mmCIF file of the N, C-alpha and C atoms, coordinates in Angstrom:
data_MODEL
# 
_entry.id   MODEL 
# 
loop_
_atom_site.group_PDB 
_atom_site.id 
_atom_site.type_symbol 
_atom_site.label_atom_id 
_atom_site.label_alt_id 
_atom_site.label_comp_id 
_atom_site.label_asym_id 
_atom_site.label_entity_id 
_atom_site.label_seq_id 
_atom_site.pdbx_PDB_ins_code 
_atom_site.Cartn_x 
_atom_site.Cartn_y 
_atom_site.Cartn_z 
_atom_site.occupancy 
_atom_site.B_iso_or_equiv 
_atom_site.pdbx_formal_charge 
_atom_site.auth_seq_id 
_atom_site.auth_comp_id 
_atom_site.auth_asym_id 
_atom_site.auth_atom_id 
_atom_site.pdbx_PDB_model_num 
ATOM 1   N N  . MET A 1 1  ? -5.619  54.445 -38.571 1.00 0.00 ? 1  MET A N  1 
ATOM 2   C CA . MET A 1 1  ? -5.931  53.140 -38.899 1.00 0.00 ? 1  MET A CA 1 
ATOM 3   C C  . MET A 1 1  ? -5.639  52.956 -40.665 1.00 0.00 ? 1  MET A C  1 
ATOM 4   N N  . THR A 1 2  ? -4.973  51.744 -41.126 1.00 0.00 ? 2  THR A N  1 
ATOM 5   C CA . THR A 1 2  ? -5.334  51.766 -42.375 1.00 0.00 ? 2  THR A CA 1 
ATOM 6   C C  . THR A 1 2  ? -6.064  51.306 -43.228 1.00 0.00 ? 2  THR A C  1 
ATOM 7   N N  . PHE A 1 3  ? -6.185  51.158 -44.120 1.00 0.00 ? 3  PHE A N  1 
ATOM 8   C CA . PHE A 1 3  ? -7.375  50.661 -45.131 1.00 0.00 ? 3  PHE A CA 1 
ATOM 9   C C  . PHE A 1 3  ? -7.705  49.415 -44.853 1.00 0.00 ? 3  PHE A C  1 
ATOM 10  N N  . GLU A 1 4  ? -7.012  48.488 -44.757 1.00 0.00 ? 4  GLU A N  1 
ATOM 11  C CA . GLU A 1 4  ? -7.250  47.288 -44.475 1.00 0.00 ? 4  GLU A CA 1 
ATOM 12  C C  . GLU A 1 4  ? -7.951  47.173 -43.246 1.00 0.00 ? 4  GLU A C  1 
ATOM 13  N N  . ALA A 1 5  ? -7.132  47.691 -42.424 1.00 0.00 ? 5  ALA A N  1 
ATOM 14  C CA . ALA A 1 5  ? -7.726  48.017 -41.007 1.00 0.00 ? 5  ALA A CA 1 
ATOM 15  C C  . ALA A 1 5  ? -9.445  47.827 -40.873 1.00 0.00 ? 5  ALA A C  1 
ATOM 16  N N  . ILE A 1 6  ? -9.725  49.275 -41.487 1.00 0.00 ? 6  ILE A N  1 
ATOM 17  C CA . ILE A 1 6  ? -11.042 49.575 -41.761 1.00 0.00 ? 6  ILE A CA 1 
ATOM 18  C C  . ILE A 1 6  ? -11.667 48.520 -42.363 1.00 0.00 ? 6  ILE A C  1 
ATOM 19  N N  . LYS A 1 7  ? -11.149 48.103 -43.403 1.00 0.00 ? 7  LYS A N  1 
ATOM 20  C CA . LYS A 1 7  ? -12.103 47.133 -44.328 1.00 0.00 ? 7  LYS A CA 1 
ATOM 21  C C  . LYS A 1 7  ? -12.101 45.413 -43.549 1.00 0.00 ? 7  LYS A C  1 
ATOM 22  N N  . THR A 1 8  ? -11.235 45.342 -42.730 1.00 0.00 ? 8  THR A N  1 
ATOM 23  C CA . THR A 1 8  ? -11.600 44.135 -41.955 1.00 0.00 ? 8  THR A CA 1 
ATOM 24  C C  . THR A 1 8  ? -12.552 44.538 -41.012 1.00 0.00 ? 8  THR A C  1 
ATOM 25  N N  . SER A 1 9  ? -12.745 45.620 -39.980 1.00 0.00 ? 9  SER A N  1 
ATOM 26  C CA . SER A 1 9  ? -13.664 45.802 -39.447 1.00 0.00 ? 9  SER A CA 1 
ATOM 27  C C  . SER A 1 9  ? -14.831 45.827 -39.847 1.00 0.00 ? 9  SER A C  1 
ATOM 28  N N  . VAL A 1 10 ? -15.285 46.520 -41.504 1.00 0.00 ? 10 VAL A N  1 
ATOM 29  C CA . VAL A 1 10 ? -16.619 46.478 -41.610 1.00 0.00 ? 10 VAL A CA 1 
ATOM 30  C C  . VAL A 1 10 ? -16.808 45.150 -42.025 1.00 0.00 ? 10 VAL A C  1 
ATOM 31  N N  . MET A 1 11 ? -15.910 44.283 -42.434 1.00 0.00 ? 11 MET A N  1 
ATOM 32  C CA . MET A 1 11 ? -16.436 42.899 -43.186 1.00 0.00 ? 11 MET A CA 1 
ATOM 33  C C  . MET A 1 11 ? -16.794 42.507 -41.538 1.00 0.00 ? 11 MET A C  1 
ATOM 34  N N  . LYS A 1 12 ? -16.049 42.225 -40.444 1.00 0.00 ? 12 LYS A N  1 
ATOM 35  C CA . LYS A 1 12 ? -16.808 41.675 -39.546 1.00 0.00 ? 12 LYS A CA 1 
ATOM 36  C C  . LYS A 1 12 ? -17.782 42.079 -38.782 1.00 0.00 ? 12 LYS A C  1 
ATOM 37  N N  . PHE A 1 13 ? -18.292 43.406 -38.712 1.00 0.00 ? 13 PHE A N  1 
ATOM 38  C CA . PHE A 1 13 ? -19.783 43.679 -38.506 1.00 0.00 ? 13 PHE A CA 1 
ATOM 39  C C  . PHE A 1 13 ? -20.659 43.125 -39.480 1.00 0.00 ? 13 PHE A C  1 
ATOM 40  N N  . VAL A 1 14 ? -20.084 43.146 -40.597 1.00 0.00 ? 14 VAL A N  1 
ATOM 41  C CA . VAL A 1 14 ? -21.142 42.515 -41.512 1.00 0.00 ? 14 VAL A CA 1 
ATOM 42  C C  . VAL A 1 14 ? -21.747 41.320 -41.561 1.00 0.00 ? 14 VAL A C  1 
ATOM 43  N N  . LYS A 1 15 ? -20.765 40.648 -40.782 1.00 0.00 ? 15 LYS A N  1 
ATOM 44  C CA . LYS A 1 15 ? -20.865 38.837 -41.146 1.00 0.00 ? 15 LYS A CA 1 
ATOM 45  C C  . LYS A 1 15 ? -21.369 38.847 -39.149 1.00 0.00 ? 15 LYS A C  1 
ATOM 46  N N  . ASP A 1 16 ? -21.188 39.882 -38.438 1.00 0.00 ? 16 ASP A N  1 
ATOM 47  C CA . ASP A 1 16 ? -21.743 39.342 -37.137 1.00 0.00 ? 16 ASP A CA 1 
ATOM 48  C C  . ASP A 1 16 ? -23.481 39.296 -37.316 1.00 0.00 ? 16 ASP A C  1 
ATOM 49  N N  . GLU A 1 17 ? -23.958 38.345 -36.765 1.00 0.00 ? 17 GLU A N  1 
ATOM 50  C CA . GLU A 1 17 ? -25.474 37.948 -36.654 1.00 0.00 ? 17 GLU A CA 1 
ATOM 51  C C  . GLU A 1 17 ? -25.918 38.257 -35.411 1.00 0.00 ? 17 GLU A C  1 
ATOM 52  N N  . ASP A 1 18 ? -25.249 38.834 -34.452 1.00 0.00 ? 18 ASP A N  1 
ATOM 53  C CA . ASP A 1 18 ? -25.801 38.717 -32.994 1.00 0.00 ? 18 ASP A CA 1 
ATOM 54  C C  . ASP A 1 18 ? -26.907 39.887 -32.845 1.00 0.00 ? 18 ASP A C  1 
ATOM 55  N N  . GLY A 1 19 ? -26.655 41.057 -33.361 1.00 0.00 ? 19 GLY A N  1 
ATOM 56  C CA . GLY A 1 19 ? -27.718 42.310 -33.344 1.00 0.00 ? 19 GLY A CA 1 
ATOM 57  C C  . GLY A 1 19 ? -28.766 41.794 -34.210 1.00 0.00 ? 19 GLY A C  1 
ATOM 58  N N  . LEU A 1 20 ? -28.717 40.920 -35.137 1.00 0.00 ? 20 LEU A N  1 
ATOM 59  C CA . LEU A 1 20 ? -30.001 40.527 -35.754 1.00 0.00 ? 20 LEU A CA 1 
ATOM 60  C C  . LEU A 1 20 ? -30.408 39.214 -35.151 1.00 0.00 ? 20 LEU A C  1 
ATOM 61  N N  . THR A 1 21 ? -30.139 38.600 -34.274 1.00 0.00 ? 21 THR A N  1 
ATOM 62  C CA . THR A 1 21 ? -30.569 37.689 -33.817 1.00 0.00 ? 21 THR A CA 1 
ATOM 63  C C  . THR A 1 21 ? -31.566 38.260 -32.485 1.00 0.00 ? 21 THR A C  1 
ATOM 64  N N  . ILE A 1 22 ? -30.864 39.290 -31.798 1.00 0.00 ? 22 ILE A N  1 
ATOM 65  C CA . ILE A 1 22 ? -31.934 40.444 -31.137 1.00 0.00 ? 22 ILE A CA 1 
ATOM 66  C C  . ILE A 1 22 ? -33.044 40.758 -31.331 1.00 0.00 ? 22 ILE A C  1 
ATOM 67  N N  . VAL A 1 23 ? -32.675 41.642 -32.666 1.00 0.00 ? 23 VAL A N  1 
ATOM 68  C CA . VAL A 1 23 ? -34.553 41.959 -33.304 1.00 0.00 ? 23 VAL A CA 1 
ATOM 69  C C  . VAL A 1 23 ? -34.860 41.011 -33.804 1.00 0.00 ? 23 VAL A C  1 
ATOM 70  N N  . GLU A 1 24 ? -34.521 39.820 -33.902 1.00 0.00 ? 24 GLU A N  1 
ATOM 71  C CA . GLU A 1 24 ? -35.859 38.792 -34.388 1.00 0.00 ? 24 GLU A CA 1 
ATOM 72  C C  . GLU A 1 24 ? -36.142 38.337 -33.214 1.00 0.00 ? 24 GLU A C  1 
ATOM 73  N N  . TYR A 1 25 ? -35.784 38.072 -32.147 1.00 0.00 ? 25 TYR A N  1 
ATOM 74  C CA . TYR A 1 25 ? -36.505 37.939 -30.739 1.00 0.00 ? 25 TYR A CA 1 
ATOM 75  C C  . TYR A 1 25 ? -37.433 38.927 -30.418 1.00 0.00 ? 25 TYR A C  1 
ATOM 76  N N  . ALA A 1 26 ? -36.926 40.020 -30.482 1.00 0.00 ? 26 ALA A N  1 
ATOM 77  C CA . ALA A 1 26 ? -37.932 41.238 -30.193 1.00 0.00 ? 26 ALA A CA 1 
ATOM 78  C C  . ALA A 1 26 ? -39.342 41.547 -31.067 1.00 0.00 ? 26 ALA A C  1 
ATOM 79  N N  . VAL A 1 27 ? -39.267 40.624 -32.391 1.00 0.00 ? 27 VAL A N  1 
ATOM 80  C CA . VAL A 1 27 ? -40.173 40.695 -33.109 1.00 0.00 ? 27 VAL A CA 1 
ATOM 81  C C  . VAL A 1 27 ? -40.791 39.743 -33.082 1.00 0.00 ? 27 VAL A C  1 
ATOM 82  N N  . ALA A 1 28 ? -40.370 38.492 -32.584 1.00 0.00 ? 28 ALA A N  1 
ATOM 83  C CA . ALA A 1 28 ? -40.972 37.116 -32.187 1.00 0.00 ? 28 ALA A CA 1 
ATOM 84  C C  . ALA A 1 28 ? -42.055 37.473 -31.005 1.00 0.00 ? 28 ALA A C  1 
ATOM 85  N N  . GLY A 1 29 ? -41.160 38.232 -30.371 1.00 0.00 ? 29 GLY A N  1 
ATOM 86  C CA . GLY A 1 29 ? -42.032 38.619 -28.471 1.00 0.00 ? 29 GLY A CA 1 
ATOM 87  C C  . GLY A 1 29 ? -43.303 39.291 -28.755 1.00 0.00 ? 29 GLY A C  1 
ATOM 88  N N  . GLY A 1 30 ? -43.034 40.352 -29.425 1.00 0.00 ? 30 GLY A N  1 
ATOM 89  C CA . GLY A 1 30 ? -43.903 41.647 -29.904 1.00 0.00 ? 30 GLY A CA 1 
ATOM 90  C C  . GLY A 1 30 ? -45.137 40.518 -30.711 1.00 0.00 ? 30 GLY A C  1 
ATOM 91  N N  . LEU A 1 31 ? -45.191 39.814 -31.449 1.00 0.00 ? 31 LEU A N  1 
ATOM 92  C CA . LEU A 1 31 ? -45.957 39.250 -32.153 1.00 0.00 ? 31 LEU A CA 1 
ATOM 93  C C  . LEU A 1 31 ? -46.634 38.116 -31.295 1.00 0.00 ? 31 LEU A C  1 
ATOM 94  N N  . ILE A 1 32 ? -46.258 37.294 -30.340 1.00 0.00 ? 32 ILE A N  1 
ATOM 95  C CA . ILE A 1 32 ? -46.598 36.810 -29.086 1.00 0.00 ? 32 ILE A CA 1 
ATOM 96  C C  . ILE A 1 32 ? -47.432 37.315 -28.540 1.00 0.00 ? 32 ILE A C  1 
ATOM 97  N N  . THR A 1 33 ? -47.061 38.392 -28.123 1.00 0.00 ? 33 THR A N  1 
ATOM 98  C CA . THR A 1 33 ? -47.623 39.293 -26.918 1.00 0.00 ? 33 THR A CA 1 
ATOM 99  C C  . THR A 1 33 ? -49.238 39.854 -27.761 1.00 0.00 ? 33 THR A C  1 
ATOM 100 N N  . VAL A 1 34 ? -48.994 40.178 -28.960 1.00 0.00 ? 34 VAL A N  1 
ATOM 101 C CA . VAL A 1 34 ? -50.156 40.533 -29.752 1.00 0.00 ? 34 VAL A CA 1 
ATOM 102 C C  . VAL A 1 34 ? -50.968 39.700 -29.776 1.00 0.00 ? 34 VAL A C  1 
ATOM 103 N N  . ALA A 1 35 ? -50.630 38.224 -29.968 1.00 0.00 ? 35 ALA A N  1 
ATOM 104 C CA . ALA A 1 35 ? -51.892 37.204 -30.342 1.00 0.00 ? 35 ALA A CA 1 
ATOM 105 C C  . ALA A 1 35 ? -52.395 36.617 -28.478 1.00 0.00 ? 35 ALA A C  1 
ATOM 106 N N  . VAL A 1 36 ? -51.721 36.821 -27.738 1.00 0.00 ? 36 VAL A N  1 
ATOM 107 C CA . VAL A 1 36 ? -52.178 36.341 -26.203 1.00 0.00 ? 36 VAL A CA 1 
ATOM 108 C C  . VAL A 1 36 ? -53.115 37.285 -26.205 1.00 0.00 ? 36 VAL A C  1 
ATOM 109 N N  . ALA A 1 37 ? -52.775 39.047 -26.340 1.00 0.00 ? 37 ALA A N  1 
ATOM 110 C CA . ALA A 1 37 ? -53.512 40.101 -26.132 1.00 0.00 ? 37 ALA A CA 1 
ATOM 111 C C  . ALA A 1 37 ? -54.983 39.571 -26.724 1.00 0.00 ? 37 ALA A C  1 
ATOM 112 N N  . ALA A 1 38 ? -54.960 39.761 -27.625 1.00 0.00 ? 38 ALA A N  1 
ATOM 113 C CA . ALA A 1 38 ? -56.132 39.402 -28.768 1.00 0.00 ? 38 ALA A CA 1 
ATOM 114 C C  . ALA A 1 38 ? -56.840 38.064 -28.652 1.00 0.00 ? 38 ALA A C  1 
ATOM 115 N N  . ALA A 1 39 ? -56.305 36.914 -28.024 1.00 0.00 ? 39 ALA A N  1 
ATOM 116 C CA . ALA A 1 39 ? -56.995 35.871 -27.246 1.00 0.00 ? 39 ALA A CA 1 
ATOM 117 C C  . ALA A 1 39 ? -57.776 36.352 -26.057 1.00 0.00 ? 39 ALA A C  1 
ATOM 118 N N  . PHE A 1 40 ? -57.163 37.040 -25.201 1.00 0.00 ? 40 PHE A N  1 
ATOM 119 C CA . PHE A 1 40 ? -57.725 37.497 -23.940 1.00 0.00 ? 40 PHE A CA 1 
ATOM 120 C C  . PHE A 1 40 ? -59.067 38.701 -24.316 1.00 0.00 ? 40 PHE A C  1 
ATOM 121 N N  . VAL A 1 41 ? -59.238 39.243 -25.602 1.00 0.00 ? 41 VAL A N  1 
ATOM 122 C CA . VAL A 1 41 ? -59.834 40.121 -25.462 1.00 0.00 ? 41 VAL A CA 1 
ATOM 123 C C  . VAL A 1 41 ? -60.826 39.181 -25.991 1.00 0.00 ? 41 VAL A C  1 
ATOM 124 N N  . THR A 1 42 ? -60.603 38.253 -26.918 1.00 0.00 ? 42 THR A N  1 
ATOM 125 C CA . THR A 1 42 ? -61.739 37.595 -27.832 1.00 0.00 ? 42 THR A CA 1 
ATOM 126 C C  . THR A 1 42 ? -62.100 36.385 -26.651 1.00 0.00 ? 42 THR A C  1 
ATOM 127 N N  . LEU A 1 43 ? -61.770 35.869 -25.938 1.00 0.00 ? 43 LEU A N  1 
ATOM 128 C CA . LEU A 1 43 ? -62.282 35.367 -24.986 1.00 0.00 ? 43 LEU A CA 1 
ATOM 129 C C  . LEU A 1 43 ? -62.991 35.873 -23.907 1.00 0.00 ? 43 LEU A C  1 
ATOM 130 N N  . GLY A 1 44 ? -62.313 37.285 -23.494 1.00 0.00 ? 44 GLY A N  1 
ATOM 131 C CA . GLY A 1 44 ? -62.925 37.621 -22.237 1.00 0.00 ? 44 GLY A CA 1 
ATOM 132 C C  . GLY A 1 44 ? -64.533 37.784 -22.471 1.00 0.00 ? 44 GLY A C  1 
ATOM 133 N N  . GLY A 1 45 ? -64.794 38.292 -23.517 1.00 0.00 ? 45 GLY A N  1 
ATOM 134 C CA . GLY A 1 45 ? -66.564 38.679 -23.704 1.00 0.00 ? 45 GLY A CA 1 
ATOM 135 C C  . GLY A 1 45 ? -67.134 37.242 -23.123 1.00 0.00 ? 45 GLY A C  1 
ATOM 136 N N  . GLU A 1 46 ? -66.638 36.046 -24.022 1.00 0.00 ? 46 GLU A N  1 
ATOM 137 C CA . GLU A 1 46 ? -67.394 34.785 -23.604 1.00 0.00 ? 46 GLU A CA 1 
ATOM 138 C C  . GLU A 1 46 ? -67.238 34.327 -22.227 1.00 0.00 ? 46 GLU A C  1 
ATOM 139 N N  . VAL A 1 47 ? -66.080 34.682 -21.980 1.00 0.00 ? 47 VAL A N  1 
ATOM 140 C CA . VAL A 1 47 ? -65.905 34.185 -20.265 1.00 0.00 ? 47 VAL A CA 1 
ATOM 141 C C  . VAL A 1 47 ? -67.018 35.291 -19.665 1.00 0.00 ? 47 VAL A C  1 
ATOM 142 N N  . GLU A 1 48 ? -67.309 36.083 -19.899 1.00 0.00 ? 48 GLU A N  1 
ATOM 143 C CA . GLU A 1 48 ? -67.982 37.075 -19.345 1.00 0.00 ? 48 GLU A CA 1 
ATOM 144 C C  . GLU A 1 48 ? -69.542 36.682 -19.029 1.00 0.00 ? 48 GLU A C  1 
ATOM 145 N N  . GLU A 1 49 ? -70.276 36.725 -20.481 1.00 0.00 ? 49 GLU A N  1 
ATOM 146 C CA . GLU A 1 49 ? -71.199 35.699 -20.825 1.00 0.00 ? 49 GLU A CA 1 
ATOM 147 C C  . GLU A 1 49 ? -71.368 34.413 -19.607 1.00 0.00 ? 49 GLU A C  1 
ATOM 148 N N  . LYS A 1 50 ? -70.470 33.525 -20.192 1.00 0.00 ? 50 LYS A N  1 
ATOM 149 C CA . LYS A 1 50 ? -70.775 32.445 -19.098 1.00 0.00 ? 50 LYS A CA 1 
ATOM 150 C C  . LYS A 1 50 ? -71.207 32.648 -17.391 1.00 0.00 ? 50 LYS A C  1 
ATOM 151 N N  . ILE A 1 51 ? -70.219 33.516 -17.228 1.00 0.00 ? 51 ILE A N  1 
ATOM 152 C CA . ILE A 1 51 ? -70.568 33.690 -15.660 1.00 0.00 ? 51 ILE A CA 1 
ATOM 153 C C  . ILE A 1 51 ? -71.345 34.340 -15.475 1.00 0.00 ? 51 ILE A C  1 
ATOM 154 N N  . GLU A 1 52 ? -72.094 35.553 -16.172 1.00 0.00 ? 52 GLU A N  1 
ATOM 155 C CA . GLU A 1 52 ? -73.187 35.717 -16.239 1.00 0.00 ? 52 GLU A CA 1 
ATOM 156 C C  . GLU A 1 52 ? -74.303 35.048 -15.837 1.00 0.00 ? 52 GLU A C  1 
ATOM 157 N N  . ALA A 1 53 ? -73.964 33.884 -17.309 1.00 0.00 ? 53 ALA A N  1 
ATOM 158 C CA . ALA A 1 53 ? -75.325 32.960 -17.086 1.00 0.00 ? 53 ALA A CA 1 
ATOM 159 C C  . ALA A 1 53 ? -75.460 32.296 -15.799 1.00 0.00 ? 53 ALA A C  1 
ATOM 160 N N  . LEU A 1 54 ? -73.999 31.569 -15.440 1.00 0.00 ? 54 LEU A N  1 
ATOM 161 C CA . LEU A 1 54 ? -74.189 31.263 -14.447 1.00 0.00 ? 54 LEU A CA 1 
ATOM 162 C C  . LEU A 1 54 ? -74.613 31.608 -13.040 1.00 0.00 ? 54 LEU A C  1 
ATOM 163 N N  . CYS A 1 55 ? -74.266 33.103 -13.218 1.00 0.00 ? 55 CYS A N  1 
ATOM 164 C CA . CYS A 1 55 ? -74.587 33.890 -11.826 1.00 0.00 ? 55 CYS A CA 1 
ATOM 165 C C  . CYS A 1 55 ? -76.231 34.251 -11.807 1.00 0.00 ? 55 CYS A C  1 
ATOM 166 N N  . THR A 1 56 ? -77.006 34.118 -13.248 1.00 0.00 ? 56 THR A N  1 
ATOM 167 C CA . THR A 1 56 ? -78.418 34.312 -12.814 1.00 0.00 ? 56 THR A CA 1 
ATOM 168 C C  . THR A 1 56 ? -78.871 32.778 -12.761 1.00 0.00 ? 56 THR A C  1 
ATOM 169 N N  . ALA A 1 57 ? -78.696 31.656 -13.153 1.00 0.00 ? 57 ALA A N  1 
ATOM 170 C CA . ALA A 1 57 ? -78.890 30.331 -12.751 1.00 0.00 ? 57 ALA A CA 1 
ATOM 171 C C  . ALA A 1 57 ? -79.342 30.396 -11.715 1.00 0.00 ? 57 ALA A C  1 
ATOM 172 N N  . VAL A 1 58 ? -77.963 30.688 -10.392 1.00 0.00 ? 58 VAL A N  1 
ATOM 173 C CA . VAL A 1 58 ? -77.717 30.291 -9.422  1.00 0.00 ? 58 VAL A CA 1 
ATOM 174 C C  . VAL A 1 58 ? -78.561 31.535 -8.701  1.00 0.00 ? 58 VAL A C  1 
ATOM 175 N N  . ASN A 1 59 ? -78.510 32.778 -8.885  1.00 0.00 ? 59 ASN A N  1 
ATOM 176 C CA . ASN A 1 59 ? -78.766 33.753 -7.670  1.00 0.00 ? 59 ASN A CA 1 
ATOM 177 C C  . ASN A 1 59 ? -80.336 34.103 -8.415  1.00 0.00 ? 59 ASN A C  1 
ATOM 178 N N  . GLY A 1 60 ? -80.547 34.045 -9.924  1.00 0.00 ? 60 GLY A N  1 
ATOM 179 C CA . GLY A 1 60 ? -81.520 34.597 -10.529 1.00 0.00 ? 60 GLY A CA 1 
ATOM 180 C C  . GLY A 1 60 ? -81.271 36.205 -10.776 1.00 0.00 ? 60 GLY A C  1 
ATOM 181 N N  . GLY A 1 61 ? -80.108 36.388 -10.954 1.00 0.00 ? 61 GLY A N  1 
ATOM 182 C CA . GLY A 1 61 ? -79.777 37.614 -11.861 1.00 0.00 ? 61 GLY A CA 1 
ATOM 183 C C  . GLY A 1 61 ? -79.354 38.771 -10.740 1.00 0.00 ? 61 GLY A C  1 
ATOM 184 N N  . ALA A 1 62 ? -79.973 38.085 -9.309  1.00 0.00 ? 62 ALA A N  1 
ATOM 185 C CA . ALA A 1 62 ? -79.726 39.051 -8.339  1.00 0.00 ? 62 ALA A CA 1 
ATOM 186 C C  . ALA A 1 62 ? -78.451 39.903 -7.733  1.00 0.00 ? 62 ALA A C  1 
ATOM 187 N N  . ALA A 1 63 ? -77.391 38.724 -7.899  1.00 0.00 ? 63 ALA A N  1 
ATOM 188 C CA . ALA A 1 63 ? -76.012 39.298 -7.128  1.00 0.00 ? 63 ALA A CA 1 
ATOM 189 C C  . ALA A 1 63 ? -75.220 39.738 -8.154  1.00 0.00 ? 63 ALA A C  1 
ATOM 190 N N  . CYS A 1 64 ? -75.664 39.865 -9.923  1.00 0.00 ? 64 CYS A N  1 
ATOM 191 C CA . CYS A 1 64 ? -74.973 40.082 -10.918 1.00 0.00 ? 64 CYS A CA 1 
ATOM 192 C C  . CYS A 1 64 ? -74.916 41.527 -11.027 1.00 0.00 ? 64 CYS A C  1 
# 
C-alpha cells in the first residue's frame, strides 16, 4: 500500500459517521431504559398503596 492509499483509507474512516450513529442510539436507548425503570420504581409504591387502600375498603383488610 502506498502512503496515499493509507491516507485515503484513514480519511474515509474518519469521515464515516455510521459508527457514531450506532453509539448515539445505544446511549439514547440506555437513557430511555433508565427513565422507564425509574418511573416504574417511583409509581410502583404509589400503585401498591392505592391497591391496598382499595382492598381494605372492600374487604376490611382481610384479603390483603
